[in-house]
N, C-alpha and C positions, 0 to 999 in steps of 0.2 A: 505493499499502499504507498509506498514510496516512488515520489518519482527526482529526479538532479535534472537543475538545468546546467543546461550544457554553454559555457559564457565560448568566447572568441579570441583568437589570439592572431599576432600576426606573423609568428616564430612558425621556422617548418618543423613540421609532426615530426618525435622522437619516433627511434622506432617503436615498434608495434602500434603505434598510436591512428587512429581513424578519425576522416572527417568526422563531424554533426552526429562521433560517438562520445568519444574526448572530448575534440573543441568544434566550433568552427573555426576552421584556421583558413584566414580574410587574409587579404592584399594588404598592406599601408594606404589603399587610395580608398580602397573600401570602411574606413574608422573614418576619415574624414567626413562624411554625414553621419554627423555626431548625434544626432535627434534620434537615432534610430536605437541607440544606446541607452541603458537606465545605469552604468557607470560605463568607464573609463577609465586608464590609467596607462602610463610608460613604466613597465617594467625592464631592466636589463636590457635596457632598447628595443622591447617588442612592444608591441603593443598589447592591452588584454583588455574586456570590458564585457557584458551582457549585453543582448540584444531586449529590448522594450517587450517585444512579440513571443518569443521563447520564454519568459517567464510571466506575461500576462496566461501563455496559451496553459503552462504549469498550473498557474494556478489555480484556473478554472478545470484542473482535472478534481480538483474535490480530493486527491490525495493529498501525505504529507509531503513537502518541498526541501531538500537540498539543495542545497547552494554551498560552490567550493569557492571563494574568491580569497584575494590576497587583505589584507590588510584596511592597504587604500581602497578595495569595494566595501568592504564592511564600514569605513569612514563616511564615504560618501552615503552609502545607504543611509544610515543613519543620519544622518545630517541633513540631505534632502529629499527625503520617502518615506516622512512622516504616518503616513497612508498605510506602510508597510509594518512601521515600526512595534506598534504594540503585537504582532503577532510571530517578529521574530525570534528567536533565543538563537545567540551565537556562542560557537564553541572554534578553542585551537585546539590544535592539537601541537603539543611539543615533548620529547622526550626529557626524564631530568633534568640529565645533564649535557652542557653546550658541546661534551667533545664526543656524546652520542651524535650528538644532529650535524657537526662539523665530518666526524665519521661517514658520517649518510650521504655528507654534499659532495663529499669526494671518491665516494665507492663509485659514486654518477659516471664517472671523466669528465664532466661540465666544465669547458675552457672558461664557464665563468663562475667559478667555483668560490674565486675571493670574493668578486662580488657580491652573491648569495650571501656567504658568512658575515659581507661587512652588513649587508640590509637587514639582514635578523637583525643581529642588534639595532635597531635603528625600529624594526618592525613592534620588538619588546615594549616599544614607549606608548604604543596600542592597547595593547592589554588592559585595561579597562572598560575597550569595547565589548568584552568577550566575560558572558557571564558565567561557561566554563570551562577548563581548562583540562584535555585530555592527556592524561600521558602515555605516549606512543613506545615505552622503554621496555614493553615484553611484548609477546608475540603479537603481533597484526589481530587475530581472531580476536585477543580481552578487548586492542582497545575500539573492534566493531561494536563489541557486544556493548561493551560504555557509549558510546555513542549512540547504540539502538535506546539503550536505560533513559538516554537523555530524551530520543525522539515517543519514545511509548511509555514514558514520565514515572518510570521501575525506579519507586524511594529509595529502595537498597539501593539500586547503580547509583545510583545523585548523589546518595548520603556519604559516598565512596570518592566519588568525582569531586563534589564540592570541599571533602578533608583536600585532596591531591590542589583544588583550585585556592583553597583559604592559604595553604601551605606555602604556595609558591613565591620568593622571591627571585625577582629578574637580579642582585644583583650575588644570591648564594648559586644563580643559575649560571650567568657570564664567567663564575671561578671555578668552577666542576667541569 
């Protein structure tokens, strides 16, 4: 009973990614018509955004809508789309340790690894926008269960997640 909003990017697809499933892969020219987008940002030299029509279609489905975006997108939606604000539950996914995150980024072999690591430091300033922080240090199935717990309002799971959220300290994280 969940649908995902498919967002857009101007970057080239990575291995295994499919157009209209992982992203709508658009060229930079297609991002110039900003009226088509509910939110848009440039991240690491590429455009990212969400088509208004995509959001409208998913919200009309009467299913629970999951929308994956970076902190700039969340900030934009919360500031500029108060009509959606009441229904939004924001979730930030992070491991317990910064070194774990750095390892994950470097394992991808992305030539922008250092830029991405620096971006994370900046993104942490936006944590107040997120109601929940989900610990991604454990197995992916456990993290997914936590996210499902939030979506389906599982009180037991939410209690555990709220504890992690409450105890997460940015300065400690950056030193870990």
